[in-house]
Biopython code that builds the backbone (N, CA, C, O; Angstrom):
import numpy as np
from Bio.PDB.StructureBuilder import StructureBuilder

atoms = [
    (1, "MET", "N", (0.833, -1.184, 0.000)),
    (1, "MET", "CA", (0.000, 0.000, 0.000)),
    (1, "MET", "C", (0.880, 1.251, 0.000)),
    (1, "MET", "O", (0.583, 2.236, -0.676)),
    (2, "GLY", "N", (1.958, 1.191, 0.767)),
    (2, "GLY", "CA", (2.827, 2.358, 0.849)),
    (2, "GLY", "C", (3.353, 2.783, -0.511)),
    (2, "GLY", "O", (3.410, 3.974, -0.818)),
    (3, "PHE", "N", (3.735, 1.815, -1.318)),
    (3, "PHE", "CA", (4.249, 2.132, -2.653)),
    (3, "PHE", "C", (3.161, 2.775, -3.501)),
    (3, "PHE", "O", (3.410, 3.779, -4.169)),
    (4, "ILE", "N", (1.981, 2.220, -3.482)),
    (4, "ILE", "CA", (0.890, 2.764, -4.302)),
    (4, "ILE", "C", (0.482, 4.155, -3.798)),
    (4, "ILE", "O", (0.205, 5.048, -4.599)),
    (5, "TRP", "N", (0.445, 4.337, -2.468)),
    (5, "TRP", "CA", (0.133, 5.681, -1.955)),
    (5, "TRP", "C", (1.172, 6.695, -2.403)),
    (5, "TRP", "O", (0.823, 7.822, -2.757)),
    (6, "SER", "N", (2.438, 6.314, -2.394)),
    (6, "SER", "CA", (3.476, 7.288, -2.740)),
    (6, "SER", "C", (3.669, 7.456, -4.252)),
    (6, "SER", "O", (4.081, 8.525, -4.701)),
    (7, "HIS", "N", (3.380, 6.427, -5.034)),
    (7, "HIS", "CA", (3.620, 6.503, -6.476)),
    (7, "HIS", "C", (2.355, 6.579, -7.319)),
    (7, "HIS", "O", (2.426, 6.832, -8.521)),
    (8, "GLY", "N", (1.204, 6.364, -6.703)),
    (8, "GLY", "CA", (-0.039, 6.396, -7.468)),
    (8, "GLY", "C", (-0.258, 5.113, -8.244)),
    (8, "GLY", "O", (0.285, 4.061, -7.906)),
    (9, "ARG", "N", (-1.041, 5.216, -9.264)),
    (9, "ARG", "CA", (-1.446, 4.080, -10.100)),
    (9, "ARG", "C", (-0.225, 3.253, -10.516)),
    (9, "ARG", "O", (0.718, 3.785, -11.101)),
    (10, "SER", "N", (-0.248, 1.937, -10.209)),
    (10, "SER", "CA", (0.928, 1.090, -10.442)),
    (10, "SER", "C", (0.537, -0.310, -10.883)),
    (10, "SER", "O", (-0.582, -0.768, -10.652)),
    (11, "THR", "N", (1.476, -0.969, -11.515)),
    (11, "THR", "CA", (1.292, -2.373, -11.897)),
    (11, "THR", "C", (1.869, -3.277, -10.810)),
    (11, "THR", "O", (2.594, -2.825, -9.924)),
    (12, "ALA", "N", (1.534, -4.553, -10.896)),
    (12, "ALA", "CA", (2.092, -5.529, -9.959)),
    (12, "ALA", "C", (3.615, -5.598, -10.119)),
    (12, "ALA", "O", (4.338, -5.719, -9.130)),
    (13, "ASP", "N", (4.096, -5.523, -11.346)),
    (13, "ASP", "CA", (5.543, -5.564, -11.582)),
    (13, "ASP", "C", (6.253, -4.384, -10.919)),
    (13, "ASP", "O", (7.318, -4.551, -10.325)),
    (14, "ALA", "N", (5.666, -3.201, -11.021)),
    (14, "ALA", "CA", (6.276, -2.018, -10.394)),
    (14, "ALA", "C", (6.314, -2.185, -8.880)),
    (14, "ALA", "O", (7.298, -1.819, -8.236)),
    (15, "CYS", "N", (5.243, -2.736, -8.310)),
    (15, "CYS", "CA", (5.205, -2.974, -6.856)),
    (15, "CYS", "C", (6.289, -3.969, -6.454)),
    (15, "CYS", "O", (7.009, -3.750, -5.479)),
    (16, "ARG", "N", (6.403, -5.053, -7.198)),
    (16, "ARG", "CA", (7.396, -6.081, -6.891)),
    (16, "ARG", "C", (8.808, -5.519, -6.979)),
    (16, "ARG", "O", (9.635, -5.774, -6.103)),
    (17, "GLU", "N", (9.085, -4.760, -8.025)),
    (17, "GLU", "CA", (10.415, -4.165, -8.194)),
    (17, "GLU", "C", (10.740, -3.187, -7.061)),
    (17, "GLU", "O", (11.882, -3.112, -6.609)),
    (18, "ALA", "N", (9.731, -2.440, -6.608)),
    (18, "ALA", "CA", (9.955, -1.482, -5.517)),
    (18, "ALA", "C", (10.270, -2.203, -4.211)),
    (18, "ALA", "O", (10.989, -1.673, -3.363)),
    (19, "LEU", "N", (9.737, -3.402, -4.051)),
    (19, "LEU", "CA", (9.974, -4.178, -2.833)),
    (19, "LEU", "C", (11.287, -4.959, -2.872)),
    (19, "LEU", "O", (11.750, -5.440, -1.839)),
    (20, "LEU", "N", (11.883, -5.087, -4.045)),
    (20, "LEU", "CA", (13.089, -5.907, -4.204)),
    (20, "LEU", "C", (14.233, -5.591, -3.239)),
    (20, "LEU", "O", (14.833, -6.522, -2.704)),
    (21, "PRO", "N", (14.554, -4.351, -2.999)),
    (21, "PRO", "CA", (15.675, -4.128, -2.077)),
    (21, "PRO", "C", (15.434, -4.744, -0.692)),
    (21, "PRO", "O", (16.372, -5.215, -0.049)),
    (22, "ALA", "N", (14.199, -4.740, -0.246)),
    (22, "ALA", "CA", (13.897, -5.256, 1.098)),
    (22, "ALA", "C", (13.456, -6.720, 1.075)),
    (22, "ALA", "O", (13.808, -7.493, 1.966)),
    (23, "ARG", "N", (12.687, -7.095, 0.056)),
    (23, "ARG", "CA", (12.140, -8.455, -0.001)),
    (23, "ARG", "C", (12.063, -8.935, -1.440)),
    (23, "ARG", "O", (11.518, -8.255, -2.309)),
    (24, "ALA", "N", (12.606, -10.094, -1.674)),
    (24, "ALA", "CA", (12.512, -10.703, -3.000)),
    (24, "ALA", "C", (11.264, -11.575, -3.020)),
    (24, "ALA", "O", (11.280, -12.707, -2.535)),
    (25, "LEU", "N", (10.186, -11.046, -3.583)),
    (25, "LEU", "CA", (8.921, -11.778, -3.630)),
    (25, "LEU", "C", (8.644, -12.269, -5.040)),
    (25, "LEU", "O", (9.006, -11.622, -6.022)),
    (26, "LYS", "N", (7.999, -13.416, -5.122)),
    (26, "LYS", "CA", (7.592, -13.933, -6.420)),
    (26, "LYS", "C", (6.487, -13.057, -6.982)),
    (26, "LYS", "O", (5.731, -12.428, -6.241)),
    (27, "ASP", "N", (6.409, -13.027, -8.297)),
    (27, "ASP", "CA", (5.372, -12.256, -8.975)),
    (27, "ASP", "C", (3.990, -12.701, -8.514)),
    (27, "ASP", "O", (3.116, -11.866, -8.282)),
    (28, "SER", "N", (3.787, -14.002, -8.381)),
    (28, "SER", "CA", (2.472, -14.516, -7.968)),
    (28, "SER", "C", (2.110, -14.066, -6.556)),
    (28, "SER", "O", (0.937, -13.831, -6.263)),
    (29, "THR", "N", (3.100, -13.946, -5.684)),
    (29, "THR", "CA", (2.851, -13.496, -4.307)),
    (29, "THR", "C", (2.373, -12.050, -4.309)),
    (29, "THR", "O", (1.411, -11.715, -3.618)),
    (30, "VAL", "N", (3.031, -11.193, -5.077)),
    (30, "VAL", "CA", (2.650, -9.784, -5.154)),
    (30, "VAL", "C", (1.237, -9.661, -5.724)),
    (30, "VAL", "O", (0.422, -8.889, -5.218)),
    (31, "ARG", "N", (0.955, -10.422, -6.772)),
    (31, "ARG", "CA", (-0.379, -10.358, -7.376)),
    (31, "ARG", "C", (-1.452, -10.845, -6.390)),
    (31, "ARG", "O", (-2.553, -10.294, -6.357)),
    (32, "THR", "N", (-1.146, -11.857, -5.601)),
    (32, "THR", "CA", (-2.086, -12.351, -4.593)),
    (32, "THR", "C", (-2.360, -11.285, -3.540)),
    (32, "THR", "O", (-3.508, -11.059, -3.159)),
    (33, "VAL", "N", (-1.306, -10.634, -3.075)),
    (33, "VAL", "CA", (-1.468, -9.573, -2.070)),
    (33, "VAL", "C", (-2.311, -8.438, -2.649)),
    (33, "VAL", "O", (-3.225, -7.952, -1.982)),
    (34, "LEU", "N", (-2.025, -8.015, -3.863)),
    (34, "LEU", "CA", (-2.802, -6.943, -4.492)),
    (34, "LEU", "C", (-4.267, -7.345, -4.641)),
    (34, "LEU", "O", (-5.159, -6.533, -4.397)),
    (35, "ARG", "N", (-4.519, -8.583, -5.037)),
    (35, "ARG", "CA", (-5.900, -9.064, -5.180)),
    (35, "ARG", "C", (-6.621, -9.051, -3.831)),
    (35, "ARG", "O", (-7.786, -8.661, -3.749)),
    (36, "ARG", "N", (-5.929, -9.475, -2.785)),
    (36, "ARG", "CA", (-6.544, -9.482, -1.446)),
    (36, "ARG", "C", (-6.817, -8.064, -0.952)),
    (36, "ARG", "O", (-7.850, -7.808, -0.332)),
    (37, "LEU", "N", (-5.900, -7.150, -1.224)),
    (37, "LEU", "CA", (-6.132, -5.754, -0.852)),
    (37, "LEU", "C", (-7.332, -5.183, -1.605)),
    (37, "LEU", "O", (-8.084, -4.367, -1.073)),
    (38, "GLU", "N", (-7.495, -5.622, -2.842)),
    (38, "GLU", "CA", (-8.659, -5.190, -3.616)),
    (38, "GLU", "C", (-9.940, -5.797, -3.043)),
    (38, "GLU", "O", (-10.962, -5.115, -2.958)),
    (39, "GLU", "N", (-9.895, -7.056, -2.655)),
    (39, "GLU", "CA", (-11.062, -7.700, -2.038)),
    (39, "GLU", "C", (-11.485, -6.992, -0.757)),
    (39, "GLU", "O", (-12.670, -6.952, -0.423)),
    (40, "LYS", "N", (-10.514, -6.436, -0.043)),
    (40, "LYS", "CA", (-10.797, -5.714, 1.204)),
    (40, "LYS", "C", (-11.245, -4.280, 0.936)),
    (40, "LYS", "O", (-11.600, -3.555, 1.866)),
    (41, "GLY", "N", (-11.228, -3.869, -0.328)),
    (41, "GLY", "CA", (-11.685, -2.533, -0.683)),
    (41, "GLY", "C", (-10.631, -1.452, -0.592)),
    (41, "GLY", "O", (-10.961, -0.268, -0.660)),
    (42, "LEU", "N", (-9.365, -1.827, -0.438)),
    (42, "LEU", "CA", (-8.302, -0.839, -0.322)),
    (42, "LEU", "C", (-7.730, -0.432, -1.677)),
    (42, "LEU", "O", (-7.162, 0.650, -1.819)),
    (43, "LEU", "N", (-7.882, -1.296, -2.658)),
    (43, "LEU", "CA", (-7.404, -1.029, -4.009)),
    (43, "LEU", "C", (-8.524, -1.265, -5.000)),
    (43, "LEU", "O", (-9.505, -1.950, -4.711)),
    (44, "LYS", "N", (-8.354, -0.682, -6.175)),
    (44, "LYS", "CA", (-9.195, -1.015, -7.325)),
    (44, "LYS", "C", (-8.253, -1.131, -8.513)),
    (44, "LYS", "O", (-7.124, -0.642, -8.472)),
    (45, "HIS", "N", (-8.717, -1.773, -9.558)),
    (45, "HIS", "CA", (-7.840, -1.909, -10.723)),
    (45, "HIS", "C", (-8.585, -1.587, -12.009)),
    (45, "HIS", "O", (-9.813, -1.647, -12.084)),
    (46, "GLN", "N", (-7.792, -1.243, -13.014)),
    (46, "GLN", "CA", (-8.279, -1.079, -14.372)),
    (46, "GLN", "C", (-7.372, -1.915, -15.254)),
    (46, "GLN", "O", (-6.175, -2.036, -14.994)),
    (47, "VAL", "N", (-7.951, -2.492, -16.299)),
    (47, "VAL", "CA", (-7.169, -3.311, -17.211)),
    (47, "VAL", "C", (-6.949, -2.531, -18.497)),
    (47, "VAL", "O", (-7.882, -2.011, -19.108)),
    (48, "GLU", "N", (-5.681, -2.470, -18.886)),
    (48, "GLU", "CA", (-5.319, -1.861, -20.165)),
    (48, "GLU", "C", (-4.527, -2.909, -20.933)),
    (48, "GLU", "O", (-3.406, -3.258, -20.563)),
    (49, "GLY", "N", (-5.118, -3.395, -21.989)),
    (49, "GLY", "CA", (-4.520, -4.526, -22.701)),
    (49, "GLY", "C", (-4.612, -5.739, -21.799)),
    (49, "GLY", "O", (-5.705, -6.187, -21.453)),
    (50, "ARG", "N", (-3.465, -6.264, -21.423)),
    (50, "ARG", "CA", (-3.442, -7.398, -20.487)),
    (50, "ARG", "C", (-2.833, -6.997, -19.145)),
    (50, "ARG", "O", (-2.553, -7.851, -18.304)),
    (51, "THR", "N", (-2.630, -5.699, -18.948)),
    (51, "THR", "CA", (-1.971, -5.217, -17.741)),
    (51, "THR", "C", (-2.984, -4.641, -16.764)),
    (51, "THR", "O", (-3.841, -3.841, -17.139)),
    (52, "PHE", "N", (-2.876, -5.058, -15.505)),
    (52, "PHE", "CA", (-3.707, -4.524, -14.434)),
    (52, "PHE", "C", (-2.977, -3.329, -13.818)),
    (52, "PHE", "O", (-1.802, -3.430, -13.464)),
    (53, "PHE", "N", (-3.667, -2.217, -13.694)),
    (53, "PHE", "CA", (-3.157, -1.033, -13.015)),
    (53, "PHE", "C", (-3.953, -0.848, -11.729)),
    (53, "PHE", "O", (-5.176, -0.710, -11.759)),
    (54, "TYR", "N", (-3.257, -0.847, -10.613)),
    (54, "TYR", "CA", (-3.894, -0.742, -9.298)),
    (54, "TYR", "C", (-3.756, 0.679, -8.768)),
    (54, "TYR", "O", (-2.749, 1.351, -8.988)),
    (55, "GLU", "N", (-4.804, 1.120, -8.059)),
    (55, "GLU", "CA", (-4.731, 2.401, -7.368)),
    (55, "GLU", "C", (-5.515, 2.312, -6.065)),
    (55, "GLU", "O", (-6.447, 1.519, -5.931)),
    (56, "ALA", "N", (-5.120, 3.134, -5.126)),
    (56, "ALA", "CA", (-5.749, 3.135, -3.806)),
    (56, "ALA", "C", (-7.160, 3.699, -3.911)),
    (56, "ALA", "O", (-7.427, 4.590, -4.717)),
    (57, "THR", "N", (-8.053, 3.174, -3.093)),
    (57, "THR", "CA", (-9.421, 3.678, -3.061)),
    (57, "THR", "C", (-9.595, 4.766, -2.011)),
    (57, "THR", "O", (-10.613, 5.458, -1.988)),
    (58, "GLN", "N", (-8.600, 4.914, -1.144)),
    (58, "GLN", "CA", (-8.658, 5.945, -0.110)),
    (58, "GLN", "C", (-7.238, 6.416, 0.194)),
    (58, "GLN", "O", (-6.265, 5.702, -0.048)),
    (59, "SER", "N", (-7.143, 7.617, 0.722)),
    (59, "SER", "CA", (-5.828, 8.174, 1.032)),
    (59, "SER", "C", (-5.205, 7.445, 2.217)),
    (59, "SER", "O", (-5.890, 6.782, 2.995)),
    (60, "GLN", "N", (-3.900, 7.585, 2.330)),
    (60, "GLN", "CA", (-3.183, 6.972, 3.447)),
    (60, "GLN", "C", (-3.679, 7.550, 4.771)),
    (60, "GLN", "O", (-3.831, 6.818, 5.749)),
    (61, "ARG", "N", (-3.926, 8.838, 4.805)),
    (61, "ARG", "CA", (-4.411, 9.487, 6.027)),
    (61, "ARG", "C", (-5.788, 8.941, 6.427)),
    (61, "ARG", "O", (-6.041, 8.685, 7.604)),
    (62, "HIS", "N", (-6.669, 8.768, 5.445)),
    (62, "HIS", "CA", (-8.001, 8.226, 5.737)),
    (62, "HIS", "C", (-7.891, 6.797, 6.264)),
    (62, "HIS", "O", (-8.560, 6.431, 7.231)),
    (63, "PHE", "N", (-7.053, 6.003, 5.630)),
    (63, "PHE", "CA", (-6.855, 4.617, 6.068)),
    (63, "PHE", "C", (-6.309, 4.571, 7.483)),
    (63, "PHE", "O", (-6.779, 3.782, 8.303)),
    (64, "ALA", "N", (-5.318, 5.411, 7.782)),
    (64, "ALA", "CA", (-4.724, 5.451, 9.121)),
    (64, "ALA", "C", (-5.764, 5.859, 10.160)),
    (64, "ALA", "O", (-5.811, 5.290, 11.251)),
    (65, "ALA", "N", (-6.594, 6.837, 9.826)),
    (65, "ALA", "CA", (-7.630, 7.280, 10.764)),
    (65, "ALA", "C", (-8.617, 6.152, 11.051)),
    (65, "ALA", "O", (-9.036, 5.966, 12.194)),
    (66, "ARG", "N", (-8.985, 5.406, 10.023)),
    (66, "ARG", "CA", (-9.896, 4.260, 10.225)),
    (66, "ARG", "C", (-9.258, 3.194, 11.102)),
    (66, "ARG", "O", (-9.922, 2.616, 11.962)),
    (67, "ALA", "N", (-7.969, 2.931, 10.886)),
    (67, "ALA", "CA", (-7.268, 1.922, 11.684)),
    (67, "ALA", "C", (-7.184, 2.357, 13.139)),
    (67, "ALA", "O", (-7.386, 1.545, 14.041)),
    (68, "VAL", "N", (-6.888, 3.629, 13.374)),
    (68, "VAL", "CA", (-6.820, 4.137, 14.750)),
    (68, "VAL", "C", (-8.187, 4.058, 15.408)),
    (68, "VAL", "O", (-8.288, 3.713, 16.585)),
    (69, "LYS", "N", (-9.238, 4.371, 14.664)),
    (69, "LYS", "CA", (-10.609, 4.271, 15.196)),
    (69, "LYS", "C", (-10.892, 2.841, 15.658)),
    (69, "LYS", "O", (-11.491, 2.638, 16.714)),
    (70, "GLN", "N", (-10.467, 1.859, 14.879)),
    (70, "GLN", "CA", (-10.660, 0.463, 15.272)),
    (70, "GLN", "C", (-9.884, 0.136, 16.543)),
    (70, "GLN", "O", (-10.384, -0.585, 17.407)),
    (71, "ILE", "N", (-8.673, 0.657, 16.663)),
    (71, "ILE", "CA", (-7.868, 0.440, 17.874)),
    (71, "ILE", "C", (-8.556, 1.079, 19.079)),
    (71, "ILE", "O", (-8.646, 0.472, 20.146)),
    (72, "ILE", "N", (-9.039, 2.303, 18.899)),
    (72, "ILE", "CA", (-9.733, 2.996, 19.992)),
    (72, "ILE", "C", (-10.953, 2.190, 20.438)),
    (72, "ILE", "O", (-11.176, 1.992, 21.633)),
    (73, "ASP", "N", (-11.727, 1.735, 19.478)),
    (73, "ASP", "CA", (-12.932, 0.964, 19.819)),
    (73, "ASP", "C", (-12.585, -0.352, 20.501)),
    (73, "ASP", "O", (-13.222, -0.733, 21.483)),
    (74, "ARG", "N", (-11.578, -1.045, 19.986)),
    (74, "ARG", "CA", (-11.245, -2.374, 20.488)),
    (74, "ARG", "C", (-10.496, -2.349, 21.818)),
    (74, "ARG", "O", (-10.800, -3.137, 22.714)),
    (75, "PHE", "N", (-9.520, -1.450, 21.953)),
    (75, "PHE", "CA", (-8.636, -1.489, 23.116)),
    (75, "PHE", "C", (-8.875, -0.390, 24.147)),
    (75, "PHE", "O", (-8.406, -0.484, 25.281)),
    (76, "CYS", "N", (-9.602, 0.644, 23.752)),
    (76, "CYS", "CA", (-9.787, 1.782, 24.658)),
    (76, "CYS", "C", (-11.260, 2.039, 24.956)),
    (76, "CYS", "O", (-11.615, 3.112, 25.444)),
    (77, "GLY", "N", (-12.108, 1.076, 24.671)),
    (77, "GLY", "CA", (-13.531, 1.234, 24.944)),
    (77, "GLY", "C", (-14.144, 2.424, 24.248)),
    (77, "GLY", "O", (-15.121, 2.987, 24.743)),
    (78, "GLY", "N", (-13.601, 2.824, 23.113)),
    (78, "GLY", "CA", (-14.130, 3.943, 22.356)),
    (78, "GLY", "C", (-13.657, 5.298, 22.839)),
    (78, "GLY", "O", (-14.116, 6.323, 22.335)),
    (79, "SER", "N", (-12.751, 5.330, 23.804)),
    (79, "SER", "CA", (-12.298, 6.588, 24.389)),
    (79, "SER", "C", (-11.022, 7.098, 23.733)),
    (79, "SER", "O", (-9.953, 6.508, 23.892)),
    (80, "VAL", "N", (-11.140, 8.195, 22.997)),
    (80, "VAL", "CA", (-9.983, 8.840, 22.396)),
    (80, "VAL", "C", (-9.079, 9.369, 23.507)),
    (80, "VAL", "O", (-7.854, 9.293, 23.416)),
    (81, "GLU", "N", (-9.699, 9.902, 24.552)),
    (81, "GLU", "CA", (-8.925, 10.431, 25.679)),
    (81, "GLU", "C", (-8.038, 9.345, 26.289)),
    (81, "GLU", "O", (-6.878, 9.600, 26.612)),
    (82, "GLN", "N", (-8.577, 8.143, 26.446)),
    (82, "GLN", "CA", (-7.793, 7.039, 27.021)),
    (82, "GLN", "C", (-6.593, 6.729, 26.127)),
    (82, "GLN", "O", (-5.491, 6.509, 26.629)),
    (83, "LEU", "N", (-6.792, 6.709, 24.826)),
    (83, "LEU", "CA", (-5.691, 6.447, 23.900)),
    (83, "LEU", "C", (-4.618, 7.533, 24.007)),
    (83, "LEU", "O", (-3.434, 7.233, 24.157)),
    (84, "LEU", "N", (-5.040, 8.786, 23.930)),
    (84, "LEU", "CA", (-4.072, 9.885, 23.963)),
    (84, "LEU", "C", (-3.357, 9.969, 25.307)),
    (84, "LEU", "O", (-2.151, 10.212, 25.353)),
    (85, "THR", "N", (-4.083, 9.773, 26.392)),
    (85, "THR", "CA", (-3.462, 9.790, 27.717)),
    (85, "THR", "C", (-2.406, 8.693, 27.820)),
    (85, "THR", "O", (-1.314, 8.923, 28.339)),
    (86, "GLY", "N", (-2.730, 7.511, 27.328)),
    (86, "GLY", "CA", (-1.769, 6.409, 27.328)),
    (86, "GLY", "C", (-0.545, 6.721, 26.501)),
    (86, "GLY", "O", (0.572, 6.365, 26.877)),
    (87, "MET", "N", (-0.745, 7.388, 25.371)),
    (87, "MET", "CA", (0.388, 7.745, 24.512)),
    (87, "MET", "C", (1.278, 8.785, 25.187)),
    (87, "MET", "O", (2.503, 8.725, 25.077)),
    (88, "VAL", "N", (0.663, 9.738, 25.885)),
    (88, "VAL", "CA", (1.444, 10.754, 26.597)),
    (88, "VAL", "C", (2.193, 10.120, 27.765)),
    (88, "VAL", "O", (3.391, 10.350, 27.934)),
    (89, "GLU", "N", (1.496, 9.328, 28.565)),
    (89, "GLU", "CA", (2.112, 8.706, 29.743)),
    (89, "GLU", "C", (3.242, 7.755, 29.376)),
    (89, "GLU", "O", (4.206, 7.615, 30.130)),
    (90, "ASN", "N", (3.133, 7.107, 28.236)),
    (90, "ASN", "CA", (4.168, 6.163, 27.802)),
    (90, "ASN", "C", (5.183, 6.806, 26.865)),
    (90, "ASN", "O", (5.976, 6.117, 26.223)),
    (91, "LYS", "N", (5.150, 8.123, 26.794)),
    (91, "LYS", "CA", (6.110, 8.903, 26.012)),
    (91, "LYS", "C", (6.173, 8.495, 24.536)),
    (91, "LYS", "O", (7.234, 8.513, 23.913)),
    (92, "VAL", "N", (5.012, 8.129, 24.000)),
    (92, "VAL", "CA", (4.921, 7.838, 22.574)),
    (92, "VAL", "C", (4.950, 9.145, 21.795)),
    (92, "VAL", "O", (5.508, 9.222, 20.700)),
    (93, "LEU", "N", (4.338, 10.174, 22.381)),
    (93, "LEU", "CA", (4.311, 11.494, 21.760)),
    (93, "LEU", "C", (5.403, 12.369, 22.376)),
    (93, "LEU", "O", (5.543, 12.434, 23.597)),
    (94, "LYS", "N", (6.169, 13.035, 21.523)),
    (94, "LYS", "CA", (7.194, 13.972, 21.986)),
    (94, "LYS", "C", (6.522, 15.317, 22.281)),
    (94, "LYS", "O", (5.386, 15.558, 21.874)),
    (95, "GLN", "N", (7.235, 16.174, 22.986)),
    (95, "GLN", "CA", (6.721, 17.505, 23.305)),
    (95, "GLN", "C", (6.333, 18.250, 22.026)),
    (95, "GLN", "O", (5.299, 18.917, 21.982)),
    (96, "SER", "N", (7.155, 18.135, 20.999)),
    (96, "SER", "CA", (6.860, 18.831, 19.739)),
    (96, "SER", "C", (5.581, 18.291, 19.100)),
    (96, "SER", "O", (4.829, 19.048, 18.485)),
    (97, "ASP", "N", (5.328, 16.983, 19.241)),
    (97, "ASP", "CA", (4.082, 16.397, 18.734)),
    (97, "ASP", "C", (2.884, 16.986, 19.456)),
    (97, "ASP", "O", (1.880, 17.331, 18.832)),
    (98, "LEU", "N", (2.993, 17.099, 20.779)),
    (98, "LEU", "CA", (1.903, 17.646, 21.584)),
    (98, "LEU", "C", (1.633, 19.106, 21.218)),
    (98, "LEU", "O", (0.479, 19.527, 21.128)),
    (99, "GLU", "N", (2.702, 19.873, 21.009)),
    (99, "GLU", "CA", (2.540, 21.278, 20.642)),
    (99, "GLU", "C", (1.876, 21.419, 19.278)),
    (99, "GLU", "O", (1.011, 22.274, 19.086)),
    (100, "GLN", "N", (2.284, 20.581, 18.339)),
    (100, "GLN", "CA", (1.681, 20.622, 17.012)),
    (100, "GLN", "C", (0.209, 20.220, 17.085)),
    (100, "GLN", "O", (-0.636, 20.828, 16.428)),
    (101, "LEU", "N", (-0.094, 19.209, 17.873)),
    (101, "LEU", "CA", (-1.479, 18.775, 18.052)),
    (101, "LEU", "C", (-2.312, 19.893, 18.662)),
    (101, "LEU", "O", (-3.440, 20.130, 18.231)),
    (102, "ALA", "N", (-1.767, 20.584, 19.665)),
    (102, "ALA", "CA", (-2.475, 21.702, 20.300)),
    (102, "ALA", "C", (-2.758, 22.805, 19.277)),
    (102, "ALA", "O", (-3.839, 23.393, 19.284)),
    (103, "ARG", "N", (-1.791, 23.087, 18.398)),
    (103, "ARG", "CA", (-1.996, 24.104, 17.362)),
    (103, "ARG", "C", (-3.107, 23.692, 16.394)),
    (103, "ARG", "O", (-3.940, 24.510, 16.004)),
    (104, "ARG", "N", (-3.107, 22.422, 16.016)),
    (104, "ARG", "CA", (-4.143, 21.952, 15.083)),
    (104, "ARG", "C", (-5.526, 22.000, 15.711)),
    (104, "ARG", "O", (-6.502, 22.365, 15.055)),
    (105, "ILE", "N", (-5.607, 21.631, 16.983)),
    (105, "ILE", "CA", (-6.888, 21.689, 17.691)),
    (105, "ILE", "C", (-7.364, 23.140, 17.783)),
    (105, "ILE", "O", (-8.537, 23.431, 17.552)),
    (106, "ALA", "N", (-6.447, 24.044, 18.121)),
    (106, "ALA", "CA", (-6.802, 25.459, 18.204)),
    (106, "ALA", "C", (-7.268, 25.985, 16.849)),
    (106, "ALA", "O", (-8.245, 26.731, 16.777)),
    (107, "ALA", "N", (-6.583, 25.606, 15.785)),
    (107, "ALA", "CA", (-6.971, 26.040, 14.438)),
    (107, "ALA", "C", (-8.341, 25.492, 14.069)),
    (107, "ALA", "O", (-9.140, 26.186, 13.440)),
    (108, "GLN", "N", (-8.614, 24.267, 14.450)),
    (108, "GLN", "CA", (-9.911, 23.651, 14.158)),
    (108, "GLN", "C", (-11.033, 24.404, 14.871)),
    (108, "GLN", "O", (-12.142, 24.527, 14.352)),
    (109, "ARG", "N", (-10.729, 24.900, 16.061)),
    (109, "ARG", "CA", (-11.716, 25.651, 16.847)),
    (109, "ARG", "C", (-11.801, 27.107, 16.402)),
    (109, "ARG", "O", (-12.694, 27.838, 16.833)),
    (110, "GLY", "N", (-10.879, 27.529, 15.544)),
    (110, "GLY", "CA", (-10.859, 28.908, 15.086)),
    (110, "GLY", "C", (-10.091, 29.820, 16.005)),
    (110, "GLY", "O", (-10.194, 31.042, 15.900)),
    (111, "GLU", "N", (-9.309, 29.232, 16.919)),
    (111, "GLU", "CA", (-8.517, 30.016, 17.865)),
    (111, "GLU", "C", (-7.140, 30.275, 17.262)),
    (111, "GLU", "O", (-6.753, 29.649, 16.275)),
    (112, "LYS", "N", (-6.426, 31.184, 17.853)),
    (112, "LYS", "CA", (-5.054, 31.438, 17.422)),
    (112, "LYS", "C", (-4.124, 31.054, 18.542)),
    (112, "LYS", "O", (-4.351, 31.419, 19.695)),
    (113, "LYS", "N", (-3.073, 30.317, 18.216)),
    (113, "LYS", "CA", (-2.120, 29.892, 19.247)),
    (113, "LYS", "C", (-0.729, 29.946, 18.702)),
    (113, "LYS", "O", (0.225, 29.627, 19.412)),
]
sb = StructureBuilder()
sb.init_structure("model")
sb.init_model(0)
sb.init_chain("A")
sb.init_seg("    ")
for serial, (resi, resn, name, xyz) in enumerate(atoms, 1):
    if name == "N":
        sb.init_residue(resn, " ", resi, " ")
    sb.init_atom(name, np.array(xyz, "f"), 0.0, 1.0, " ", f" {name:<3s}", serial, name[0])
structure = sb.get_structure()
């Protein structure tokens, strides 16, 4: 998914080649993964000639937000506060992250900070 999000519309061969430095995967393995991602609704494809071109159905940010929502629901009883408090207490978020988050929240509220 990361490759398709960063490069846009891609073929299975392009995905496999991009993964080569880290993992040598068979062509059939890459095609299976792409097909499964499509079955899950994360990708869609168009056929041009005999070539399948895959593209993401949602942005990386949207996908990440959905995944975090599932984590919040499953592990934090639906409480965003519980998740964020845990991240602060366990030093997952740096001071600069907290400051940036505060600025974004203020901007969303129409405040200036």
